[in-house]
C-alpha distance (Angstrom), angle and dihedral (degrees) to the residues before:
residue distance angle dihedral
M1 . . .
K2 3.83 . .
S3 3.81 122.2 .
P4 3.86 122.3 -131.4
A5 3.85 90.0 -103.5
E6 3.81 91.5 54.4
L7 3.80 91.0 50.9
D8 3.81 89.9 63.9
Y9 3.81 88.0 67.5
F10 3.80 90.3 68.6
N11 3.82 90.6 47.7
P12 3.81 96.9 -141.0
A13 3.75 122.0 -176.6
A14 3.80 115.6 -75.2
A15 3.82 94.0 -113.4
S16 3.77 93.0 47.3
K17 3.76 91.3 47.9
T18 3.78 92.2 52.5
Q19 3.80 91.5 49.0
L20 3.78 91.4 48.7
E21 3.80 91.4 49.6
A22 3.80 90.3 51.2
M23 3.81 91.0 48.3
V24 3.79 92.6 49.0
L25 3.79 92.7 47.7
A26 3.80 90.3 48.7
L27 3.78 90.7 49.9
L28 3.80 91.0 48.7
E29 3.79 90.1 51.4
Q30 3.80 90.3 49.8
V31 3.80 90.5 50.3
K32 3.81 91.2 49.6
S33 3.80 90.8 47.9
K34 3.80 92.2 48.2
D35 3.80 90.4 46.4
A36 3.81 91.5 51.5
E37 3.82 90.5 46.6
L38 3.80 91.2 49.8
Q39 3.79 90.9 49.0
T40 3.80 89.9 50.8
K41 3.81 91.4 48.1
S42 3.78 90.6 46.7
A43 3.80 90.9 50.9
E44 3.82 90.2 49.1
I45 3.80 91.4 49.2
D46 3.81 91.2 47.5
A47 3.81 90.3 49.7
K48 3.80 91.8 49.0
E49 3.78 92.5 46.3
F50 3.78 89.7 50.1
K51 3.79 90.8 49.7
I52 3.82 92.0 46.5
Q53 3.78 90.1 50.0
S54 3.81 90.9 48.6
L55 3.82 92.7 47.6
T56 3.80 91.4 45.2
H57 3.79 91.0 54.4
E58 3.80 91.3 46.6
L59 3.81 90.4 48.6
A60 3.81 91.1 50.5
Y61 3.80 90.2 50.7
L62 3.79 93.2 49.5
R63 3.80 91.8 47.3
R64 3.78 90.0 50.4
M65 3.81 89.8 50.8
R66 3.80 91.2 45.6
Y67 3.79 100.8 42.6
G68 3.79 103.9 15.7
V69 3.79 130.4 89.8
K70 3.78 111.1 -45.4
S71 3.77 116.5 -122.8
E72 3.77 117.0 -129.7
A73 3.78 88.5 -139.1
L74 3.80 87.1 86.6
T75 3.78 128.4 49.8
T76 3.79 120.6 -126.7
L77 3.79 95.2 -101.1
Q78 3.79 92.6 43.1
R79 3.80 88.3 53.8
D80 3.80 88.7 49.8
L81 3.81 89.4 57.9
F82 3.81 89.6 56.4
T83 3.82 92.7 40.5
D84 3.81 90.0 69.5
H85 3.79 90.2 55.2
W86 3.81 92.2 45.0
N87 3.80 92.1 51.4
E88 3.81 90.9 49.1
D89 3.81 91.6 48.6
I90 3.81 93.2 47.3
A91 3.81 91.3 51.8
A92 3.82 91.5 47.7
I93 3.82 93.5 49.3
E94 3.81 92.1 47.3
A95 3.81 89.1 51.9
E96 3.83 91.1 50.2
L97 3.81 90.8 48.8
E98 3.80 91.1 50.6
Q99 3.80 90.5 51.7
L100 3.80 92.3 48.9
Q101 3.79 94.1 46.3
D102 3.81 91.9 47.5
N103 3.82 89.1 58.1
Q104 3.82 95.2 46.7
P105 3.86 111.2 116.8
V106 3.80 92.3 -148.9
V107 3.77 126.3 33.7
T108 3.78 108.7 -150.9
V109 3.80 99.4 173.6
I110 3.79 125.9 34.7
K111 3.77 110.4 -152.2
P112 3.80 120.3 -162.2
Q113 3.78 115.8 -115.1
R114 3.76 111.9 -98.8
P115 3.80 110.4 -114.6
R116 3.76 110.0 -116.1
V117 3.75 125.9 -149.6
G118 3.77 113.1 -110.9
R119 3.77 117.9 -109.1
Q120 3.76 112.1 -90.4
P121 3.82 115.0 -116.2
L122 3.77 115.0 -105.0
P123 3.84 115.8 -106.1
D124 3.79 114.6 -82.8
H125 3.81 93.8 -138.3
L126 3.81 93.3 65.9
P127 3.82 115.3 100.0
R128 3.80 115.1 -109.6
I129 3.80 124.4 -137.4
E130 3.79 107.7 -161.8
H131 3.80 122.8 -145.7
H132 3.81 114.9 -169.2
H133 3.80 115.9 -154.3
E134 3.80 113.5 -166.3
P135 3.83 123.0 -173.5
E136 3.81 116.6 -104.5
S137 3.80 91.3 -113.2
C138 3.81 133.3 29.3
H139 3.82 91.3 -147.5
C140 3.80 129.0 83.5
G141 3.78 113.0 -94.8
H142 3.82 91.1 -142.4
C143 3.79 106.4 43.6
G144 3.81 103.8 9.1
N145 3.82 94.3 -121.5
A146 3.82 118.8 146.6
L147 3.83 113.9 -92.9
T148 3.82 122.1 -122.2
K149 3.81 121.6 -149.5
I150 3.81 111.6 -121.9
R151 3.81 103.7 170.3
D152 3.82 145.8 -28.5
D153 3.79 119.9 -98.1
I154 3.82 103.6 -148.1
T155 3.78 124.6 -163.9
E156 3.80 121.3 178.4
Q157 3.80 127.2 -155.1
L158 3.78 125.3 -170.9
D159 3.81 115.3 -128.6
V160 3.79 135.0 176.9
E161 3.76 134.6 -154.2
P162 3.82 114.8 -147.1
A163 3.80 121.6 -126.7
K164 3.77 104.6 -46.4
F165 3.77 116.8 -153.4
F166 3.77 119.8 -156.5
V167 3.81 138.0 157.9
H168 3.80 129.6 -113.7
R169 3.79 107.0 -146.4
H170 3.81 113.2 -159.3
I171 3.80 111.6 -159.2
R172 3.81 116.3 -169.7
P173 3.78 115.4 -175.6
Q174 3.80 111.0 -145.3
Y175 3.76 119.8 -142.5
A176 3.80 125.9 -162.2
C177 3.76 131.3 -154.0
R178 3.79 108.3 -143.9
R179 3.80 92.3 -162.7
C180 3.84 97.0 50.0
E181 3.78 93.8 28.0
T182 3.83 90.8 -134.4
I183 3.80 131.6 136.0
T184 3.83 123.3 -138.3
A185 3.82 127.0 -164.1
A186 3.80 136.2 158.8
P187 3.80 113.7 -96.2
I188 3.80 120.8 -105.6
P189 3.82 111.8 -106.1
A190 3.80 110.6 -98.4
A191 3.81 114.6 -101.9
V192 3.77 131.0 -158.9
I193 3.83 88.2 -128.6
D194 3.78 103.4 43.7
G195 3.80 113.0 -136.2
G196 3.81 93.5 1.6
M197 3.78 123.8 136.9
A198 3.81 94.4 -135.3
A199 3.79 117.6 100.7
C200 3.80 120.6 -149.1
G201 3.80 93.3 -98.0
L202 3.81 92.3 56.9
L203 3.80 91.8 47.9
V204 3.80 90.5 50.2
W205 3.81 90.6 50.4
L206 3.80 89.7 50.5
L207 3.82 96.4 51.1
V208 3.79 96.0 41.1
C209 3.81 92.5 49.7
K210 3.80 92.2 47.2
Y211 3.81 101.5 41.3
V212 3.81 105.2 23.8
D213 3.81 101.8 32.1
H214 3.83 91.9 30.1
L215 3.82 95.0 -133.4
P216 3.81 115.9 160.1
L217 3.79 117.4 -125.4
Y218 3.79 93.7 -109.7
R219 3.81 89.3 62.6
L220 3.78 91.3 50.9
E221 3.81 87.8 50.1
Q222 3.81 88.8 54.4
I223 3.82 93.0 47.5
A224 3.80 91.3 53.0
A225 3.80 91.2 46.3
R226 3.82 90.8 56.6
H227 3.81 86.9 60.9
G228 3.78 92.4 49.0
V229 3.82 93.9 -104.9
I230 3.79 118.9 128.8
L231 3.81 111.0 -144.5
S232 3.77 110.6 162.6
R233 3.77 119.7 -149.6
T234 3.80 88.2 -120.1
T235 3.80 90.6 59.8
L236 3.81 92.6 44.6
A237 3.80 90.7 49.2
D238 3.80 90.8 50.2
W239 3.79 90.8 54.2
V240 3.81 92.8 47.9
G241 3.81 91.1 51.2
R242 3.80 93.6 50.1
L243 3.80 93.0 45.6
G244 3.79 90.3 52.2
V245 3.79 90.0 57.2
A246 3.82 92.4 45.7
L247 3.81 93.1 51.0
Q248 3.82 96.0 44.0
P249 3.85 94.7 93.5
L250 3.82 90.6 56.8
A251 3.80 91.7 52.7
D252 3.80 91.0 46.9
R253 3.77 89.8 52.9
L254 3.81 90.9 51.9
V255 3.80 88.8 53.1
W256 3.79 89.7 54.0
H257 3.82 92.4 50.7
L258 3.81 91.7 45.6
L259 3.79 92.6 55.5
Q260 3.81 91.4 53.5
G261 3.81 89.2 74.3
N262 3.79 121.7 85.3
T263 3.83 97.2 -140.7
L264 3.80 126.8 54.9
H265 3.79 139.6 173.1
A266 3.82 117.9 -139.1
D267 3.80 133.6 -170.4
E268 3.80 139.7 146.0
T269 3.81 138.2 -147.7
P270 3.82 128.5 -161.2
V271 3.80 120.7 -111.9
A272 3.80 127.5 -170.6
Q273 3.82 112.2 -122.8
L274 3.79 122.3 -164.7
E275 3.79 116.5 -122.3
P276 3.83 107.3 -139.8
G277 3.78 115.4 -118.7
T278 3.81 96.0 10.3
G279 3.78 103.2 72.8
K280 3.80 87.9 -136.3
T281 3.77 132.5 108.2
K282 3.77 133.5 -132.5
K283 3.79 130.0 -157.5
A284 3.80 117.2 -96.7
Y285 3.81 127.9 168.0
L286 3.77 138.0 -126.8
W287 3.80 107.3 -149.5
A288 3.79 118.7 -157.7
Y289 3.81 129.6 -157.7
R290 3.78 120.6 -171.4
S291 3.79 134.9 -170.9
N292 3.81 121.3 -119.4
D293 3.81 112.9 -101.1
L294 3.81 92.2 -158.6
Q295 3.80 91.0 66.6
P296 3.82 127.9 68.3
V297 3.81 95.1 -108.2
P298 3.84 131.6 116.9
R299 3.80 114.0 -78.9
I300 3.80 102.8 -113.9
I301 3.80 136.5 163.3
V302 3.81 118.4 -169.2
F303 3.80 124.8 -169.7
D304 3.79 122.1 -156.0
Y305 3.81 119.0 -168.7
Q306 3.80 115.5 -149.1
S307 3.79 135.0 170.0
G308 3.81 93.9 -122.1
R309 3.79 148.6 14.0
S310 3.77 98.5 -109.4
G311 3.79 115.4 138.3
S312 3.81 87.8 -125.4
H313 3.82 88.4 77.6
A314 3.80 90.9 59.9
R315 3.80 91.3 46.0
Q316 3.80 90.6 49.5
F317 3.81 93.2 49.9
L318 3.81 95.3 46.4
G319 3.80 93.9 43.2
E320 3.80 109.6 167.9
W321 3.79 93.6 -4.6
R322 3.82 115.1 126.2
G323 3.78 128.6 -179.6
H324 3.80 142.5 89.8
L325 3.80 112.2 -29.6
M326 3.82 119.8 -166.1
V327 3.83 110.4 -151.7
D328 3.78 141.2 150.1
G329 3.80 122.5 -111.8
Y330 3.82 95.8 -75.8
G331 3.81 109.2 136.0
G332 3.80 94.4 -142.5
Y333 3.80 90.2 83.0
Q334 3.79 95.2 51.1
A335 3.80 95.0 89.4
L336 3.81 87.8 63.5
F337 3.81 89.4 61.8
D338 3.81 98.2 40.6
A339 3.81 112.8 102.1
T340 3.82 90.1 -160.5
K341 3.81 91.7 61.4
T342 3.80 101.2 40.9
T343 3.77 133.5 31.7
R344 3.82 93.6 -136.6
P345 3.80 109.3 31.4
S346 3.78 122.7 -164.6
I347 3.81 121.5 -122.8
E348 3.80 116.8 -108.4
L349 3.80 121.6 -130.8
G350 3.80 115.0 -163.0
C351 3.79 122.1 -139.9
W352 3.79 114.2 -122.8
M353 3.81 91.4 -164.1
H354 3.81 90.2 63.2
A355 3.80 91.1 47.3
R356 3.80 89.6 49.4
K357 3.80 92.0 50.0
K358 3.81 91.2 62.1
F359 3.80 89.9 59.5
F360 3.80 92.5 40.7
D361 3.82 91.3 55.7
L362 3.78 89.0 49.2
F363 3.82 91.0 50.2
K364 3.82 93.1 49.1
A365 3.80 91.0 50.4
D366 3.81 99.0 57.3
Q367 3.83 110.5 -14.3
N368 3.80 88.5 -101.9
P369 3.86 109.6 -159.8
M370 3.81 91.6 -146.4
A371 3.81 89.7 54.2
I372 3.81 90.8 50.0
E373 3.80 90.6 52.7
A374 3.82 91.5 48.9
L375 3.81 92.4 48.7
E376 3.80 91.5 50.7
R377 3.79 92.0 50.8
I378 3.82 92.7 48.1
A379 3.80 89.9 47.9
K380 3.81 88.3 61.9
L381 3.81 89.4 59.2
Y382 3.81 90.7 54.2
A383 3.81 90.5 46.7
V384 3.81 88.3 60.1
E385 3.82 89.9 49.5
A386 3.80 90.5 51.4
E387 3.82 90.2 52.9
A388 3.79 92.0 49.2
K389 3.80 97.7 42.1
A390 3.79 97.9 103.7
V391 3.81 100.1 34.3
S392 3.79 130.5 94.0
C393 3.80 122.9 -85.7
E394 3.79 91.5 -105.9
A395 3.81 92.6 50.9
R396 3.81 90.7 46.1
K397 3.79 90.5 51.7
Q398 3.79 90.4 52.3
K399 3.82 92.3 50.4
R400 3.78 91.3 49.2
L401 3.79 92.1 49.8
E402 3.80 92.2 48.7
K403 3.81 100.0 40.4
S404 3.82 113.9 11.3
Q405 3.80 99.0 47.8
P406 3.85 95.0 54.8
I407 3.81 89.0 48.5
L408 3.81 90.8 50.1
K409 3.78 92.7 47.8
A410 3.81 92.0 51.3
L411 3.79 90.8 45.3
H412 3.80 92.5 53.1
T413 3.81 91.9 49.6
W414 3.79 91.4 48.9
L415 3.84 93.6 46.9
T416 3.79 91.8 49.1
K417 3.81 93.6 50.6
T418 3.80 92.8 43.3
R419 3.81 92.4 49.9
I420 3.82 91.5 59.5
C421 3.82 89.3 64.1
M422 3.82 93.7 49.8
A423 3.79 124.9 94.1
D424 3.80 114.0 -119.9
G425 3.77 112.0 -102.4
S426 3.80 95.8 22.5
T427 3.79 119.0 130.4
S428 3.81 90.5 -115.0
A429 3.79 91.3 52.5
K430 3.82 91.2 48.5
A431 3.81 91.6 52.6
I432 3.80 91.8 51.0
D433 3.82 93.3 42.9
Y434 3.81 90.7 53.4
T435 3.80 90.1 58.4
L436 3.81 98.7 39.4
K437 3.81 92.5 47.3
R438 3.82 90.4 56.7
W439 3.79 96.9 35.1
D440 3.80 97.5 119.9
S441 3.82 92.2 53.0
L442 3.82 92.3 42.9
V443 3.82 95.9 54.3
R444 3.80 96.5 40.6
Y445 3.80 93.2 92.0
A446 3.82 93.4 58.7
G447 3.80 93.8 70.0
T448 3.82 92.1 59.1
G449 3.75 139.9 50.0
D450 3.80 98.8 -140.7
L451 3.82 105.9 49.5
P452 3.85 120.5 93.6
I453 3.79 124.7 -117.2
D454 3.80 95.4 -141.6
N455 3.80 145.7 5.0
N456 3.81 96.9 -105.7
A457 3.80 92.5 114.1
V458 3.81 93.2 69.9
E459 3.81 96.2 32.9
N460 3.80 91.6 56.1
V461 3.81 90.3 54.1
I462 3.78 95.9 45.4
R463 3.81 94.8 46.3
P464 3.86 98.2 77.9
I465 3.80 89.3 56.8
A466 3.79 91.3 48.7
I467 3.81 89.4 54.1
G468 3.82 94.9 39.6
K469 3.80 92.6 56.1
K470 3.81 88.0 72.1
N471 3.81 85.1 74.1
W472 3.78 98.9 50.3
L473 3.85 94.4 31.9
F474 3.81 97.2 -160.8
V475 3.80 145.9 10.0
G476 3.79 114.2 -107.9
S477 3.80 96.8 -141.6
E478 3.78 143.4 -12.1
R479 3.80 89.9 -98.7
A480 3.80 90.0 53.4
G481 3.80 89.2 51.4
K482 3.80 92.6 51.4
R483 3.80 90.3 47.8
A484 3.82 90.0 51.4
A485 3.82 89.1 50.3
V486 3.82 90.5 54.3
I487 3.80 94.5 50.8
Q488 3.80 94.2 40.8
T489 3.81 88.4 51.8
L490 3.79 90.6 57.2
F491 3.81 96.3 42.5
G492 3.81 92.9 42.7
T493 3.79 92.2 51.5
A494 3.81 90.6 47.5
K495 3.81 89.8 54.1
L496 3.82 91.7 49.3
N497 3.79 89.2 55.1
G498 3.81 95.6 46.5
I499 3.81 93.3 -110.0
N500 3.80 123.3 145.7
P501 3.84 103.2 -120.4
E502 3.81 92.6 -149.9
V503 3.79 94.4 54.1
W504 3.81 92.4 43.0
L505 3.81 95.2 47.7
K506 3.81 94.2 47.7
D507 3.78 90.6 52.9
V508 3.81 91.6 47.0
L509 3.82 95.1 48.0
E510 3.80 90.3 51.2
K511 3.82 92.9 50.5
L512 3.79 102.1 33.7
P513 3.85 100.1 80.4
T514 3.82 93.0 62.2
W515 3.80 100.9 23.9
P516 3.83 116.5 121.0
N517 3.81 114.9 -120.9
S518 3.81 90.6 -132.3
R519 3.83 88.9 68.8
I520 3.80 97.9 44.4
D521 3.81 92.3 121.3
E522 3.81 88.9 69.6
L523 3.81 90.1 64.5
L524 3.80 96.9 51.6
P525 3.85 118.0 114.2
L526 3.80 93.3 -113.5
A527 3.78 131.8 125.1
P528 3.85 112.8 -79.8
E529 3.80 92.9 -117.1
V530 3.82 90.3 52.3
I531 3.80 91.9 51.3
A532 3.80 90.0 48.2
E533 3.80 89.2 53.1
L534 3.81 92.0 48.6
I535 3.80 90.5 51.3
S536 3.81 92.7 48.1
D537 3.82 90.5 50.7
K538 3.80 89.6 55.8
I539 3.78 91.8 50.9
């Protein structure tokens, strides 16, 4: 394009020259404007691409955290708490990416739509409230012809009604005999709390909220207040205390059934207990004893609240019981296995998950090659257990003899040789020593088909309580701790047997006031077929 000075060379007419200058200047202004607009668009595109790249990286990280290898630094339920946040964040980032990509002027990469899982049907047992939506007119909006129904388009939405308080009003007509001068009336139905205003449903709500959902009483007081119902914490506490006493015989009976088995899991978790008058807390312990799922015995978990972690508490609970006891490396249990301290010692079962954790911690610290080798060898043992999970005890024993024992023998040889090269006191030496020191108890399971490989069965049951205690912070007294152990025993056993604790407890509280003690097994939170077997054994 020629400049105004260059146009003088052609000597055009003055008017034409002026017009050309104006045209050139206008074109230059348009070019500058377009250039500025393009620079602005380019900056916007660069900013969006940068944001997309940043969000894409963040999304990949969250997906790796959500679906990738789980770290043992967090327990299963603790990971579940974070999973909710991860899922929310992933959905939010995907929505932001969709908005950004929708506004992009040029699409450089076409990504296929991710297949989404269809919505699961809502449970059939839930009541349905039908809403019929008819069109405003029964005639066609185009031609006026009458419409004919061809089908129903049904959409279902899940709804919930918060805690609903209502009153049971018991009306008992009284009749008099004028001749005998007596009055007759139907008796009041027996209640687990005699003379109390709480019906069974309210008591169930109270215990489930406190011991399953881990809600403190002051929160339940607030929930009731939102519905215009005044339930003081003093009243709620009174009900909890009385229910603990009423349910104690059921927990005692579960203890009796638990100790009939010849293999148990044991573990303990610390609990803060308030010291009256000091405003401080001390450390108490909730001990847990679990039945062995590999044996044909009732699935039972029993909690025992004690003021300390001394092994004497375990010895006191087990009493004369003798059998195989699966525990971690805590020394408090050792007296149970020592023939010099008891006439009939129990047999120790070592936990392979605790042995594995020593190597896992070592691997996480510095990617130790020895730890990697140990983890791979231990993983082979668990692969055998996964294969034999659904088979009979005899078939499981055969698999362990054929596969697990050779793996264990090779592992022991490798650990022994590797330990010679380790300096005493090193973290690697400590990890190996932990396993070799407990070798006899760790390999004992492999010669049978009904002994467990680890202590996960009891740890999985005790973990929700360990997480839930972050809500209630501490136990108010030793009696409160023992009461919590009773109720957690019942609810925990119900969960093991696939029983809804709310449904079970409501049925029990309705029957308990008039139920004969000789039939107490029928009220236990066990599977129906187990209860039927217990009853037949009595007969």
